[in-house]
C-alpha positions in Angstrom: -108.7 119.4 -102.8 -106.9 121.8 -100.7 -105.8 121.5 -97.1 -103.0 122.5 -94.6 -101.1 121.3 -91.5 -102.5 122.0 -88.1 -101.6 123.0 -84.8 -103.5 123.0 -82.0 -107.5 124.4 -83.1 -107.2 124.5 -86.8 -108.9 126.3 -89.4 -109.6 124.9 -93.2 -111.4 125.8 -95.7 -111.1 123.2 -98.7 -112.0 119.7 -98.2 -114.6 117.1 -99.4 -117.9 118.5 -100.8 -120.9 116.3 -100.4 -124.6 116.4 -101.0 -127.6 116.0 -100.1 -130.0 113.2 -100.3 -132.6 112.5 -103.5 -135.6 113.2 -102.3 -137.7 115.2 -104.5 -140.3 117.2 -102.6 -143.6 119.3 -104.2 -142.6 121.4 -107.0 -142.4 125.4 -106.4 -142.1 126.9 -109.6 -140.3 130.5 -110.0 -143.0 132.8 -109.1 -143.0 136.5 -109.8 -143.9 139.6 -108.2 -144.6 143.0 -109.8 -141.8 143.3 -111.4 -142.3 140.4 -113.3 -141.2 141.5 -116.7 -138.5 143.7 -115.9 -136.1 141.0 -116.3 -135.3 138.2 -119.0 -132.4 136.0 -119.0 -131.2 134.6 -122.8 -129.0 131.6 -122.9 -126.9 129.2 -125.1 -124.0 127.2 -124.8 -120.8 126.7 -126.9 -120.2 123.5 -125.7 -122.4 121.1 -126.9 -121.0 117.5 -126.1 -123.0 115.1 -123.5 -119.5 115.7 -121.9 -117.1 117.9 -121.6 -113.7 119.1 -119.9 -116.0 122.1 -119.2 -119.7 123.3 -119.1 -120.1 126.7 -121.2 -123.1 128.5 -120.6 -123.2 131.8 -122.1 -126.0 134.2 -121.1 -127.6 137.9 -121.5 -129.4 139.5 -119.2 -132.5 141.4 -120.8 -134.2 144.6 -119.4 -137.7 144.0 -120.5 -139.4 146.7 -118.1 -139.9 150.3 -118.3 -136.9 151.6 -115.7 -133.7 150.8 -115.6 -132.0 147.9 -113.7 -128.9 147.7 -111.7 -126.8 144.8 -112.4 -125.5 144.8 -108.8 -129.1 144.2 -107.8 -129.8 140.6 -110.3 -128.5 137.1 -109.9 -128.7 134.7 -112.2 -128.9 130.8 -111.3 -128.0 128.3 -113.3 -128.8 124.4 -112.1 -126.8 121.3 -113.0 -126.6 117.6 -111.5 -123.2 117.3 -109.3 -120.8 114.0 -111.0 -120.1 112.7 -107.7 -121.0 113.4 -104.2 -117.6 114.9 -103.4 -117.6 116.7 -106.9 -116.2 120.4 -106.4 -116.5 123.2 -109.1 -114.6 126.1 -110.2 -116.1 129.1 -112.4 -114.3 131.3 -114.6 -115.4 134.2 -116.5 -114.0 134.4 -120.4 -115.3 137.3 -121.5 -117.8 139.7 -120.8 -118.8 142.9 -122.0 -119.7 144.3 -118.7 -115.9 142.9 -117.9 -115.4 140.0 -115.8 -113.7 141.8 -112.9 -117.3 142.6 -112.9 -119.0 139.5 -112.9 -119.0 136.7 -109.6 -119.7 133.2 -109.8 -121.1 131.0 -107.3 -122.0 127.6 -106.4 -124.5 126.1 -104.0 -126.4 123.5 -102.9 -130.1 122.6 -103.8 -132.3 122.3 -100.0 -134.5 119.4 -102.7 -132.5 117.5 -104.8 -134.2 116.3 -108.3 -132.7 114.1 -110.9 -131.7 116.7 -113.1 -130.2 119.2 -110.7 -128.8 119.1 -106.8 -126.1 122.7 -107.2 -126.5 125.8 -108.9 -124.2 127.9 -109.9 -125.4 131.6 -109.4 -124.0 134.6 -111.3 -124.0 137.9 -110.0 -122.6 141.6 -110.3 -120.7 143.9 -108.7 -121.2 147.9 -109.2 -118.9 148.4 -111.5 -120.8 146.2 -113.8 -123.3 149.0 -114.4 -126.9 149.2 -115.2 -129.1 147.7 -118.1 -131.4 150.9 -119.6 -135.3 149.6 -121.2 -135.0 147.4 -124.4 -131.1 146.7 -123.6 -129.2 143.6 -122.7 -125.9 143.1 -120.8 -123.9 141.7 -123.8 -122.5 138.7 -124.0 -121.6 137.0 -121.0 -119.4 134.2 -121.7 -119.2 131.6 -118.8 -117.5 128.5 -117.3 -117.3 126.5 -114.9 -115.5 122.8 -114.6 -114.6 120.2 -111.8 -111.7 121.6 -109.6 -109.4 118.1 -110.6 -110.6 118.6 -114.4 -112.2 114.9 -114.9 -115.0 115.3 -117.9 -118.4 116.5 -116.7 -121.7 115.1 -117.7 -123.9 117.9 -118.6 -126.0 116.1 -120.4 -128.4 115.4 -117.6 -128.4 118.8 -115.9 -131.5 120.8 -115.5 -130.3 124.4 -117.1 -128.3 122.6 -120.2 -129.6 122.9 -124.1 -127.1 121.2 -126.6 -129.5 122.8 -129.2 -129.4 126.1 -127.8 -126.3 127.1 -130.2 -127.5 131.0 -130.8 -129.1 133.5 -127.9 -132.8 133.2 -127.0 -135.2 133.5 -123.4 -134.2 130.5 -121.3 -136.7 129.4 -118.5 -134.9 126.9 -116.8 -132.2 129.6 -115.5 -133.6 131.8 -112.6 -133.0 135.6 -112.5 -133.4 137.9 -109.2 -134.1 141.2 -108.7 -133.5 142.8 -105.4 -134.1 139.7 -103.9 -137.6 138.5 -105.9 -137.4 135.7 -108.2 -138.8 137.7 -111.7 -138.0 135.2 -114.4 -137.3 131.4 -114.8 -138.3 128.1 -113.2 -136.1 126.6 -110.6 -136.1 122.4 -110.2 -138.8 121.1 -108.4 -139.1 122.7 -104.9 -136.1 124.9 -105.0 -137.4 129.0 -105.7 -134.8 130.7 -104.8 -137.3 132.9 -102.6 -136.6 136.3 -100.9 -134.7 136.0 -97.9 -135.3 139.1 -96.5 -139.1 138.7 -97.5 -141.1 139.1 -94.0 -142.3 136.0 -92.3 -144.4 134.8 -89.8 -142.6 135.8 -86.6 -141.1 132.6 -84.7 -141.8 130.2 -82.3 -140.1 128.5 -79.7 -136.5 129.0 -78.2 -136.1 132.8 -78.5 -133.2 133.4 -75.8 -130.6 135.8 -77.4 -127.1 137.1 -76.9 -126.5 140.7 -78.2 -123.7 142.4 -77.9 -122.8 145.9 -79.2 -118.8 145.7 -78.0 -118.8 149.2 -76.0 -115.8 148.2 -74.2 -112.8 150.5 -73.1 -110.1 147.7 -73.9 -109.4 144.2 -73.9 -108.5 144.4 -70.4 -111.9 146.1 -69.1 -113.2 143.8 -66.7 -116.8 143.8 -69.0 -114.9 141.7 -71.6 -114.7 138.7 -69.3 -117.5 139.9 -67.4 -119.7 139.2 -70.5 -118.7 135.6 -71.1 -115.6 136.8 -73.7 -111.8 135.1 -73.6 -109.3 137.6 -75.3 -106.7 135.0 -76.4 -103.6 135.0 -75.1 -102.6 131.4 -75.3 -99.9 130.3 -77.8 -100.6 127.5 -80.5 -102.5 127.6 -83.9 -103.7 128.0 -86.6 -101.5 130.0 -88.5 -97.8 131.2 -88.8 -95.3 129.0 -86.7 -94.1 131.2 -83.8 -96.6 134.1 -83.7 -98.1 135.4 -80.1 -101.7 135.8 -79.8 -101.8 139.5 -78.4 -104.8 140.8 -76.6 -103.2 144.1 -77.0 -103.9 144.1 -80.3 -107.9 143.5 -79.8 -109.3 147.5 -79.2 -112.8 148.7 -79.3 -112.6 152.3 -81.2 -116.0 154.0 -82.1 -116.6 154.4 -85.9 -119.8 156.5 -87.2 -121.0 156.8 -83.3 -120.7 153.0 -82.7 -118.3 151.1 -80.7 -116.4 148.3 -82.6 -114.4 145.6 -81.8 -111.1 145.8 -84.2 -108.8 142.9 -84.2 -105.6 143.7 -85.7 -103.1 141.2 -87.1 -99.4 142.4 -87.6 -96.3 141.0 -88.7 -92.6 141.8 -89.8 -92.2 139.0 -92.1 -91.0 136.8 -89.3 -92.7 134.0 -86.5 -91.5 135.6 -84.2 -92.8 139.1 -85.2 -96.6 137.9 -86.4 -99.4 139.0 -83.7 -102.7 137.5 -84.2 -106.2 138.2 -82.4 -108.9 136.2 -81.5 -111.9 136.7 -79.2 -114.3 133.6 -78.0 -117.1 132.9 -76.2 -116.0 131.7 -72.8 -119.2 129.3 -73.4 -120.0 126.7 -75.6 -124.0 127.0 -75.0 -125.1 128.0 -78.4 -126.4 125.0 -81.1 -129.1 125.7 -83.2 -130.7 129.0 -84.3 -129.3 132.5 -85.8 -125.9 133.7 -85.8 -125.3 137.3 -87.2 -122.6 139.5 -86.9 -121.9 143.0 -88.8 -118.0 142.1 -90.2 -115.7 144.9 -92.0 -113.2 142.7 -94.0 -110.4 144.6 -95.5 -108.3 144.0 -98.7 -105.6 146.3 -97.6 -103.0 146.8 -94.4 -103.7 149.8 -92.3 -100.3 150.3 -92.4 -97.1 148.7 -94.7 -97.0 146.3 -97.7 -99.8 144.6 -98.5 -99.8 140.7 -99.7 -99.8 138.5 -96.8 -102.3 135.3 -96.9 -104.6 136.7 -94.2 -107.2 134.7 -93.0 -110.9 137.2 -91.2 -113.7 135.1 -89.7 -116.7 134.6 -88.0 -117.3 131.3 -86.6 -118.4 128.7 -84.6 -116.9 125.5 -83.2 -116.7 122.7 -80.6 -113.6 120.8 -79.4 -112.9 117.7 -81.6 -113.0 114.9 -79.0 -110.7 111.9 -80.8 -109.8 112.1 -84.9 -112.9 111.4 -87.1 -115.5 112.2 -84.1 -118.9 112.3 -85.5 -120.3 114.8 -82.7 -117.3 117.7 -83.9 -119.0 120.5 -85.4 -118.2 124.2 -87.0 -119.7 126.6 -88.8 -117.3 129.7 -90.7 -116.9 132.5 -92.5 -113.7 132.9 -93.3 -112.2 135.7 -95.7 -109.1 135.3 -97.7 -108.3 139.2 -99.3 -105.0 138.2 -100.9 -105.3 134.5 -101.5 -103.7 131.7 -99.5 -104.8 127.7 -99.6 -103.9 127.5 -103.2 -105.7 130.8 -104.3 -104.2 133.6 -106.1 -106.8 136.2 -105.3 -109.7 137.1 -103.0 -111.9 134.6 -101.9 -114.6 134.0 -99.3 -115.6 130.6 -97.8 -118.5 129.4 -96.0 -117.8 126.2 -94.5 -119.7 123.5 -92.5 -117.7 120.8 -90.9 -118.8 117.1 -90.0 -115.2 116.0 -88.6 -112.1 115.5 -89.6 -108.5 114.1 -88.9 -105.9 115.9 -88.4 -103.1 113.4 -88.9 -103.1 112.0 -92.0 -105.3 114.9 -93.3 -108.8 113.9 -94.0 -112.1 115.7 -93.7 -115.8 115.8 -93.8 -117.4 119.3 -94.8 -119.4 121.2 -97.7 -118.1 124.9 -98.6 -119.4 127.7 -100.8 -117.3 130.3 -102.7 -116.7 133.3 -104.2 -114.1 134.4 -105.6 -114.4 138.4 -105.4 -113.2 141.1 -102.8 -115.8 141.5 -100.1 -113.8 144.9 -98.6 -116.4 146.8 -96.2 -118.8 146.0 -94.0 -121.3 143.4 -94.3 -123.9 141.6 -92.5 -123.4 137.9 -92.1 -125.7 135.8 -91.1 -125.5 131.9 -90.5 -129.0 129.9 -89.4 -129.2 126.5 -88.5 -132.6 124.2 -87.8 -133.0 120.6 -88.0 -132.9 120.6 -91.8 -130.0 122.3 -93.3 -127.3 125.2 -92.4 -127.7 128.4 -94.6 -125.6 130.8 -94.7 -126.3 134.7 -96.1 -124.4 137.7 -97.3 -126.3 141.4 -97.1 -129.6 139.9 -97.0 -128.8 137.2 -99.6 -128.7 133.8 -99.3 -124.9 132.4 -100.0 -124.9 128.8 -99.7 -127.4 126.0 -98.4 -125.4 122.5 -96.8 -127.3 119.5 -95.7 -128.4 117.7 -93.1 -125.7 116.2 -92.8 -123.1 118.6 -91.0 -125.9 119.6 -88.4 -124.8 120.0 -85.0 -124.6 117.5 -82.4 -123.8 119.5 -79.5 -123.0 123.3 -78.5 -120.6 125.3 -79.6 -118.3 128.6 -78.7 -118.9 131.9 -81.1 -115.6 133.2 -82.0 -113.8 135.8 -84.6 -110.4 135.7 -85.0 -107.7 137.4 -87.4 -104.4 135.4 -88.4 -101.7 134.6 -90.7 -101.6 131.2 -92.9 -97.9 131.8 -93.9 -95.4 133.9 -94.5 -94.9 133.3 -98.3 -97.5 135.5 -99.7 -95.2 138.8 -98.8 -91.6 138.0 -98.0 -90.7 141.5 -97.2 -89.2 142.8 -93.5 -90.7 146.2 -93.7 -93.8 145.9 -90.6 -97.6 145.9 -91.8 -100.7 145.4 -90.4 -104.2 144.5 -90.6 -107.6 145.1 -89.4 -111.1 143.2 -89.5 -113.6 144.9 -87.4 -117.5 143.6 -85.5 -119.9 145.8 -85.3 -122.1 143.7 -83.4 -122.9 140.2 -82.5 -126.6 138.2 -82.4 -127.3 135.0 -81.7 -130.8 133.5 -81.1 -131.6 130.4 -79.7 -133.8 127.6 -81.7 -135.2 130.4 -84.1 -134.7 130.7 -87.5 -134.8 134.6 -88.6 -134.2 136.0 -92.2 -131.7 138.8 -92.3 -134.5 141.8 -92.5 -135.5 140.0 -88.9 -132.1 140.1 -87.7 -131.7 143.7 -88.4 -134.8 144.6 -87.0 -133.8 143.1 -83.7 -130.4 144.4 -83.7 -132.2 148.0 -84.6 -134.6 147.4 -81.2 -131.5 146.6 -79.0 -130.0 150.1 -80.0 -133.0 151.8 -80.2 -133.2 150.9 -76.5 -130.4 152.1 -75.5 -129.0 148.1 -74.6 -126.0 146.9 -75.3 -125.7 144.1 -74.3 -128.0 141.1 -73.2 -127.2 137.3 -72.6 -130.5 135.2 -72.1 -129.0 132.1 -73.4 -129.0 129.3 -70.7 -125.8 127.6 -70.0 -127.3 124.0 -70.9 
């Protein structure tokens, strides 16, 4: 577990991970659409023991269709049983024909745990992995995962594991999605990785909406406050001790014809020279429903040397009334382009919080992570209903978190960008980093698919609507 000190309102991305309950629902086998024969997955293991230091699922993606498949459209899920309720895992690629830098691995929690699976490892591909022509395959993907504390794991009870598979063969206990549709394999009962962008029946109930296109002239524009936003200027954490939260660093340029909110964080290598940025809704009136924003993360600085331990965010939060108070809530997207918190490279976290104790440090939360670059624009969606919290990135399900972490009280909506410390880059040369936000949307008490979010935003923009806030204060 990785934690860090807190000052004022803190931000934490790594802590305890806990599991869902053990109820098993009716089976929903993997289904296939028109492209059912387009992709198959072959599997073998190079670690055959009932227990092991690490599990080693080696995979190949085989194109059985008649047209070329772009690997960036493929997702593979390997299902397993966690070794304890608080276990967390790390993914690694030992070798891949397409290059390990082009292979991603993220962990998720199943909505309906079974006796052999309550977690999954999802394998994806960057555009650099290229494509697979008909009748060809990716070649070896020599993958592995292990407990973060390197404790021995048991794999004999894992749904997707088979000790007898020491050479490649088709294996239907892993699933594959192509462009969001399940086209191969059968998931553990009740856990089909269905396409989150599929059209659904219109949601019912709730529906009051906050939408902001961020069409302001500056942080001092009276409309910013009138529309319910506070551009932070008060002192305190998170971030580098002595840093200033500087409203002048929040600007509203036009990018590709749309106004955006730009949060700039700058430093010359000292706390006194560090300027951080945060924009917070004045009201804490947001609870269940759909939250969405289009956010541009940056790996490189706008100017100056790179390497600072930067955090770029979109999140909701309420106040911690007392240490370990059970009515605390927080739901985060946090991108670290230069590592930090014990990480050495790019990593994105989504984290759902139950509570924490600042001193001595104790945290109760659940997180999903991906160690890869997320530089550029991304559509971020988090949905909260009465059963789970789901995080989506660019239309794809990124992580599902358990009912234990549902909010008890309303929250605010926030964006900030700040430095964890000054250890990543010790230069005194000035540098600055930008995070941009195209829009924010909240729909009260309705769970929208990413496609429905996009349609709602397009409708507002098509009608020339730049701001609406129908969400009641209580």
